[in-house]
C-alpha positions as CSV (number, residue, x, y, z in Angstrom):
1,X,-6.5,-32.3,60.9
2,X,-4.2,-32.9,58.0
3,X,-6.2,-30.4,55.9
4,X,-5.7,-27.7,58.5
5,X,-2.0,-28.3,58.6
6,X,-1.8,-28.2,54.8
7,X,-3.7,-24.9,54.7
8,X,-1.5,-23.3,57.3
9,X,1.6,-24.4,55.5
10,X,0.3,-22.9,52.2
11,X,-0.4,-19.6,53.9
12,X,3.0,-19.5,55.3
13,X,4.5,-20.1,51.8
14,X,2.5,-17.1,50.4
15,X,3.6,-14.9,53.3
16,X,7.2,-15.8,52.7
17,X,7.0,-15.1,48.9
18,X,5.3,-11.7,49.5
19,X,8.0,-10.8,52.1
20,X,10.7,-11.9,49.6
21,X,9.4,-9.5,47.0
22,X,9.3,-6.6,49.4
23,X,12.8,-7.5,50.4
24,X,13.8,-7.2,46.7
25,X,12.4,-3.6,46.5
26,X,14.0,-2.5,49.8
27,X,17.3,-4.2,48.9
28,X,17.3,-2.3,45.6
29,X,16.8,1.0,47.4
30,X,19.5,0.2,50.0
31,X,22.1,-0.7,47.3
32,X,21.2,2.3,45.2
33,X,21.8,4.7,48.2
34,X,25.3,3.2,48.7
35,X,26.3,5.2,45.6
36,X,29.1,3.0,44.2
37,X,29.0,1.3,40.8
38,X,29.1,-2.2,42.3
39,X,26.1,-1.5,44.5
40,X,24.3,0.0,41.5
41,X,24.7,-3.3,39.8
42,X,23.0,-5.0,42.7
43,X,20.3,-2.3,42.9
44,X,19.5,-2.9,39.2
45,X,19.2,-6.7,39.8
46,X,16.8,-6.3,42.7
47,X,14.7,-3.6,41.2
48,X,14.2,-5.7,38.0
49,X,13.0,-8.5,40.2
50,X,10.6,-6.2,42.0
51,X,9.3,-4.8,38.7
52,X,8.4,-8.2,37.3
53,X,6.6,-9.4,40.4
54,X,2.8,-9.3,40.3
55,X,2.5,-7.5,43.7
56,X,5.4,-5.0,43.7
57,X,5.0,-4.2,40.0
58,X,1.7,-2.4,41.1
59,X,3.5,-0.1,43.5
60,X,4.5,3.4,42.5
61,X,7.5,3.1,44.8
62,X,8.9,0.3,42.6
63,X,8.8,2.3,39.4
64,X,9.9,5.5,41.1
65,X,13.2,3.9,42.3
66,X,13.6,1.9,39.1
67,X,13.5,5.3,37.3
68,X,16.3,6.6,39.6
69,X,18.4,3.5,39.2
70,X,18.2,3.4,35.4
71,X,18.7,7.2,35.2
72,X,22.0,6.8,37.0
73,X,23.1,4.1,34.7
74,X,22.1,6.2,31.7
75,X,24.3,9.0,32.9
76,X,27.5,7.1,32.4
77,X,28.4,5.5,29.0
78,X,30.6,2.8,30.7
79,X,27.7,1.8,33.0
80,X,25.3,1.7,30.0
81,X,27.6,-0.6,28.1
82,X,28.2,-2.9,31.0
83,X,24.7,-2.9,32.5
84,X,22.0,-1.8,30.0
85,X,22.3,0.1,26.7
86,X,18.6,0.9,26.9
87,X,18.9,2.5,30.4
88,X,17.6,6.0,29.3
89,X,14.5,4.5,27.8
90,X,13.8,2.4,30.9
91,X,14.3,5.3,33.2
92,X,11.7,7.4,31.4
93,X,9.3,4.4,31.1
94,X,9.7,3.7,34.8
95,X,9.0,7.3,35.9
96,X,5.9,7.5,33.7
97,X,4.7,4.3,35.3
98,X,5.3,5.7,38.7
99,X,3.3,8.8,38.0
100,X,0.5,6.7,36.6
101,X,0.3,4.6,39.8
102,X,1.1,7.3,42.4
103,X,-2.4,8.6,42.9
104,X,-1.6,10.0,46.4
105,X,1.6,11.7,45.2
106,X,3.5,9.7,47.8
107,X,6.6,9.6,45.6
108,X,6.0,12.1,42.9
109,X,5.5,15.3,44.8
110,X,7.4,18.5,44.2
111,X,8.1,18.8,47.9
112,X,9.7,15.4,48.2
113,X,13.4,14.9,48.0
114,X,14.8,12.5,45.4
115,X,15.9,9.0,46.1
116,X,19.4,10.1,47.3
117,X,18.0,12.8,49.6
118,X,18.7,15.7,47.3
119,X,16.2,18.5,47.2
120,X,14.8,18.3,43.7
121,X,11.3,17.8,42.4
122,X,10.3,14.5,41.0
123,X,9.0,16.3,37.9
124,X,12.4,17.8,37.3
125,X,13.8,14.3,37.4
126,X,11.2,13.3,34.8
127,X,12.4,16.1,32.5
128,X,16.0,15.0,32.9
129,X,15.1,11.5,32.0
130,X,13.0,12.7,29.0
131,X,15.9,14.7,27.5
132,X,18.3,11.8,27.9
133,X,15.8,9.5,26.2
134,X,15.2,12.0,23.4
135,X,18.9,12.0,22.6
136,X,19.0,8.3,22.5
137,X,15.9,8.1,20.3
138,X,17.6,10.5,17.8
139,X,20.6,8.2,17.5
140,X,18.4,5.2,17.1
141,X,16.3,6.9,14.4
142,X,19.5,8.0,12.6
143,X,20.7,4.3,12.6
144,X,17.3,3.1,11.3
145,X,16.2,1.5,14.5
146,X,12.6,2.8,14.0
147,X,10.9,0.4,16.4
148,X,12.9,1.4,19.4
149,X,13.0,5.1,18.6
150,X,9.2,4.9,18.4
151,X,8.8,3.5,21.9
152,X,10.8,6.4,23.2
153,X,8.8,9.0,21.2
154,X,5.5,7.6,22.3
155,X,6.7,7.8,26.0
156,X,8.0,11.3,25.5
157,X,4.6,12.4,24.3
158,X,3.2,11.1,27.6
159,X,5.5,13.5,29.5
160,X,3.4,16.5,28.3
161,X,0.5,15.3,30.5
162,X,2.5,16.4,33.5
163,X,4.3,19.3,32.0
164,X,2.0,22.1,33.2
165,X,4.8,24.7,33.3
166,X,6.0,24.1,29.7
167,X,9.5,22.9,30.7
168,X,9.8,20.7,27.6
169,X,8.9,23.6,25.3
170,X,11.2,26.0,27.1
171,X,14.0,23.5,26.4
172,X,13.2,23.4,22.6
173,X,11.3,20.1,22.7
174,X,7.8,20.9,21.6
175,X,5.0,18.4,21.4
176,X,4.5,19.3,17.7
177,X,8.2,18.5,17.0
178,X,7.7,15.1,18.7
179,X,4.5,14.5,16.7
180,X,6.5,15.0,13.5
181,X,9.4,12.8,14.6
182,X,6.9,10.1,15.7
183,X,5.0,10.3,12.4
184,X,8.3,10.0,10.4
185,X,9.5,7.0,12.4
186,X,6.1,5.3,12.0
187,X,6.2,5.8,8.3
188,X,9.7,4.3,8.1
189,X,8.5,1.4,10.3
190,X,5.5,0.8,7.9
191,X,2.8,2.0,10.3
192,X,1.3,4.6,8.0
193,X,-2.0,4.7,9.7
194,X,-0.4,6.3,12.8
195,X,1.7,8.6,10.6
196,X,-1.3,9.9,8.8
197,X,-3.1,10.5,12.2
198,X,-0.1,12.5,13.5
199,X,0.4,14.5,10.3
200,X,-3.2,15.5,10.3
201,X,-3.0,16.5,13.9
202,X,0.0,18.7,13.1
203,X,-1.8,20.3,10.1
204,X,-5.0,21.0,12.1
205,X,-2.8,22.6,14.8
206,X,-1.5,25.1,12.1
207,X,2.0,23.6,12.0
208,X,3.8,25.4,9.3
209,X,6.5,23.0,8.1
210,X,6.3,22.0,4.4
211,X,7.7,18.5,5.0
212,X,4.6,17.6,7.0
213,X,2.3,18.5,4.1
214,X,4.4,16.8,1.5
215,X,4.8,13.7,3.7
216,X,1.1,13.3,4.3
217,X,0.4,14.0,0.6
218,X,2.8,11.2,-0.4
219,X,1.2,8.8,2.0
220,X,-2.3,9.4,0.4
221,X,-0.8,9.2,-3.1
222,X,0.7,5.8,-2.2
223,X,-2.7,4.7,-1.0
224,X,-4.2,6.0,-4.3
225,X,-6.5,8.2,-2.2
226,X,-6.5,11.2,-4.6
227,X,-9.3,13.0,-2.8
228,X,-7.4,13.2,0.5
229,X,-4.2,14.0,-1.3
230,X,-5.8,17.0,-3.0
231,X,-7.3,18.1,0.3
232,X,-3.8,18.2,1.8
233,X,-2.5,20.3,-1.1
234,X,-5.4,22.8,-0.8
235,X,-4.6,23.2,2.9
236,X,-0.9,23.7,2.0
237,X,-1.8,26.4,-0.5
238,X,-3.7,28.4,2.1
239,X,-0.7,28.3,4.4
240,X,2.2,28.7,2.0
241,X,0.6,31.5,-0.2
242,X,4.0,32.7,-1.5
243,X,5.2,29.3,-2.7
244,X,3.6,27.8,-5.8
245,X,5.0,24.3,-5.3
246,X,1.8,22.8,-3.8
247,X,-0.4,24.4,-6.4
248,X,1.9,23.0,-9.1
249,X,1.6,19.5,-7.6
250,X,-2.1,19.8,-7.5
251,X,-2.2,20.9,-11.1
252,X,-0.1,17.9,-12.1
253,X,-2.4,15.6,-10.2
254,X,-5.5,16.9,-12.0
255,X,-3.6,16.8,-15.3
256,X,-2.7,13.1,-14.7
257,X,-6.3,12.2,-14.0
258,X,-7.1,12.5,-17.7
259,X,-10.4,14.4,-17.0
260,X,-9.8,17.5,-19.1
261,X,-13.0,19.3,-18.2
262,X,-12.4,18.9,-14.4
263,X,-8.8,20.1,-14.9
264,X,-9.8,23.1,-16.9
265,X,-12.3,24.1,-14.2
266,X,-9.7,23.7,-11.4
267,X,-6.9,25.5,-13.2
268,X,-9.3,28.3,-14.2
269,X,-10.2,28.8,-10.5
270,X,-6.5,29.1,-9.8
271,X,-6.0,31.6,-12.5
272,X,-8.8,33.7,-11.1
273,X,-7.1,33.6,-7.6
274,X,-3.6,34.0,-8.9
275,X,-3.6,35.7,-12.4
276,X,0.1,36.3,-12.4
277,X,1.2,32.6,-12.4
278,X,2.3,31.8,-15.9
279,X,2.3,28.0,-15.4
280,X,-1.4,28.0,-14.9
281,X,-2.0,29.5,-18.4
282,X,0.5,27.1,-19.9
283,X,-1.2,24.0,-18.4
284,X,-4.7,25.2,-19.5
285,X,-3.5,25.9,-23.0
286,X,-1.9,22.5,-23.1
287,X,-5.2,20.9,-22.1
288,X,-7.2,22.9,-24.6
289,X,-4.7,21.7,-27.3
290,X,-5.2,18.1,-26.2
291,X,-8.9,18.5,-26.5
292,X,-8.5,20.0,-30.0
293,X,-6.3,17.1,-31.1
294,X,-8.9,14.7,-29.7
295,X,-11.8,16.2,-31.6
296,X,-9.7,16.8,-34.7
297,X,-9.3,13.0,-35.0
298,X,-13.0,12.6,-35.5
299,X,-14.1,13.3,-39.1
300,X,-17.5,14.5,-38.0
301,X,-16.1,17.4,-36.0
302,X,-17.0,20.8,-37.5
303,X,-14.2,23.2,-38.4
304,X,-15.8,25.8,-36.2
305,X,-15.2,23.6,-33.1
306,X,-11.6,23.3,-33.9
307,X,-11.3,27.0,-34.6
308,X,-13.0,27.8,-31.2
309,X,-10.4,25.7,-29.4
310,X,-7.6,27.4,-31.2
311,X,-8.9,30.7,-30.0
312,X,-8.6,29.4,-26.5
313,X,-5.1,27.9,-26.9
314,X,-3.3,30.9,-28.4
315,X,-4.1,33.5,-25.7
316,X,-3.2,31.1,-22.9
317,X,0.2,30.2,-24.4
318,X,0.8,33.9,-25.1
319,X,0.0,34.9,-21.5
320,X,2.3,32.1,-20.2
321,X,5.2,33.5,-22.2
322,X,4.3,37.1,-21.2
323,X,4.4,36.1,-17.5
324,X,7.5,33.9,-17.7
325,X,9.8,34.7,-20.6
326,X,12.3,32.0,-19.5
327,X,9.9,29.1,-19.7
328,X,11.1,26.8,-22.4
329,X,7.9,24.8,-22.7
330,X,5.6,27.8,-23.1
331,X,7.8,29.2,-25.9
332,X,8.1,25.9,-27.6
333,X,4.4,25.1,-27.4
334,X,3.4,28.5,-28.7
335,X,5.9,28.3,-31.6
336,X,4.7,24.7,-32.4
337,X,1.1,25.9,-32.2
338,X,1.7,28.5,-34.9
339,X,3.8,26.1,-37.0
340,X,1.1,23.4,-36.8
341,X,-1.5,25.8,-38.1
342,X,0.7,26.0,-41.2
343,X,0.4,22.3,-41.9
344,X,-3.0,22.3,-43.7
345,X,-1.9,25.4,-45.6
346,X,1.3,23.7,-46.7
347,X,-0.7,20.7,-47.8
348,X,-3.0,22.9,-49.9
349,X,0.0,24.5,-51.5
350,X,1.4,21.1,-52.4
351,X,-1.6,20.3,-54.5
352,X,-2.3,23.4,-56.6
353,X,-5.2,23.4,-59.0
354,X,-3.4,25.2,-61.8
355,X,-6.3,24.8,-64.2
356,X,-8.3,27.4,-62.4
357,X,-7.6,31.0,-63.6
358,X,-7.3,32.4,-60.1
359,X,-4.9,29.7,-58.8
360,X,-1.9,32.0,-58.7
361,X,-3.8,34.5,-56.6
362,X,-5.0,31.8,-54.2
363,X,-1.4,30.4,-54.0
364,X,0.0,33.8,-53.2
365,X,-2.7,34.2,-50.5
366,X,-1.7,30.8,-49.0
367,X,1.9,31.7,-49.1
368,X,1.2,35.0,-47.2
369,X,-0.8,33.1,-44.6
370,X,1.9,30.5,-44.2
371,X,4.6,33.2,-43.8
372,X,2.6,35.1,-41.3
373,X,2.2,32.0,-39.1
374,X,5.9,31.0,-39.5
375,X,7.0,34.5,-38.6
376,X,4.9,34.2,-35.4
377,X,6.4,30.8,-34.6
378,X,10.0,31.7,-35.3
379,X,10.9,33.9,-32.2
380,X,9.3,31.5,-29.8
381,X,11.1,28.4,-31.2
382,X,14.3,30.3,-31.3
383,X,13.8,31.4,-27.7
384,X,13.1,27.8,-26.7
385,X,16.4,26.8,-28.4
386,X,18.2,29.6,-26.6
387,X,16.9,28.2,-23.3
388,X,17.6,24.6,-24.1
389,X,19.8,24.0,-27.1
390,X,20.2,20.3,-26.5
391,X,16.6,19.4,-27.0
392,X,16.2,17.5,-30.2
393,X,12.4,18.3,-30.8
394,X,13.2,22.0,-30.6
395,X,16.1,21.6,-33.0
396,X,14.0,19.6,-35.5
397,X,11.2,22.2,-35.3
398,X,13.6,25.0,-36.2
399,X,15.0,22.9,-39.0
400,X,11.5,22.5,-40.6
401,X,10.7,26.1,-39.9
402,X,13.8,27.4,-41.7
403,X,13.1,25.0,-44.6
404,X,9.6,26.5,-45.0
405,X,11.1,30.0,-44.8
406,X,13.6,29.0,-47.5
407,X,16.5,29.8,-45.1
408,X,18.6,27.1,-46.6
409,X,21.8,27.6,-44.7
410,X,20.0,27.7,-41.3
411,X,18.0,24.7,-42.3
412,X,21.2,22.7,-43.0
413,X,22.8,23.9,-39.8
414,X,19.9,22.7,-37.7
415,X,19.7,19.4,-39.7
416,X,23.3,18.7,-38.7
417,X,22.5,19.6,-35.1
418,X,19.5,17.3,-35.1
419,X,21.6,14.4,-36.3
420,X,24.2,15.1,-33.6
421,X,21.5,14.8,-31.0
422,X,20.1,11.5,-32.3
423,X,20.1,8.8,-29.6
424,X,23.1,6.5,-30.0
425,X,22.2,2.9,-31.0
426,X,23.0,0.3,-28.4
C-alpha cells in the first residue's frame, strides 16, 4: 500500500513540473504581448526558463517566441544594454532553431501572423533578425571578437537554406560574401582548417576577389604546403589574366625552391604563354647566370659549357630590358654581365708575355675586346644609376667601369659617391 501511495505522489510531482514549464512558456508569450518594457523583461525571464527546460526546449513554439522577444530587445540600444547585449545573435539563433523543429509549419508559415498579431511572414522576420545580427557581427569582427562574430556568421549561413526567393542577395548580403567573412574570422581565430575549406569553396565557385586567393595562398605557405600554394596561384592566373602579380609570386616561389632546372622549365612555359612580360626573361637570365657561376667554380667544367650558358644569359637580359626599359635590375644585371666578361681579359692583360714577338698585337686585341664589352656595359649601368642613384653596388660598378675606360674624372666622382653611400658604423 505504501508503494502505491509513493508512486502516485511521484507522478503528481512530474505532472506539476511539466505544467510549471508550460506555464513559463505561456507566461513569456503573455508578457511579451503586453508590449511595455517592464513586461518585456518578464517575458525574457520566462522564455529563458522555457528554453533551458528539457521538454519545452524541444518545442518550435518556444524558440519562435524567444526569437520575437530577443528581436524586440535587439531593436533598442537601451534595452540591449539593460537586458542582453547579445540579443541580436540570440534572436537569429532562436528563429533558426524554431525552423529546424517546426516540421508542420505551425509557427513558421508565411500565412501566419507574427507574435503580436501583425500580418508579416515568419521568414521576413528571420531576414530582419539576420540583418541585425550581421551588423552586430561586423562590429565584433572589427573589435577583434572573432569567436562571437564566427557564431553569428555560421548562423547567418544557415539562413540561406530557407531563402528560396533570394532576399539576402537582394539586400546585398550574398552567401559568398559571408563565406569570405567567415573564412577571415576563422583565420584570425586560429581555425585555419575551416578557413581553407571556405576559401576553396569560394574559388571553386568562381569568386573573383584577389584577397581570397592571396589569403588561401598565405595559409598554405604558412603550412609549408608548396604544392597547394602553387595550385592556388595557377588558378588565380587563369582568373586575373591582366594582372601579373600572381605569376610573379609563383615565379618567386619556384626561384626560392633552389631547383634551377624546374624553375627554368616553369618560367619558360610562362614566356611561351606571355612573351611580352619582361620579368620572366629577367628571372630566367638570372637563373642561367646562377647555373653558370655554379659550374664555373668546378675546375673540370669545359669552357664550352660556360660559353653556352653565356649565350643563354645575354639574350634573356636584353629582352628584359627591351620589354621594360625602366627595370633597374635588368639594366644592372645586363651591364654587370658584360663587365664580368671583361674580368678574365683584364687578368690576361695584367700578365703580358712581352718576350713573345706578337705580344703587342695580342695586347691590342685584348684591349679592343675589353673596350667592346665595357662599351656594351656602360649604357646599362648608367641607366640603372639613373633609375636608382642611391644604390651602392651600382655606383661601385660604374666607378670600376670608368677606371677601366680611363675616364679618370668620372671614376673619382663615383668613388666619392660610393664612399658617401657606405653604411655608417654603429
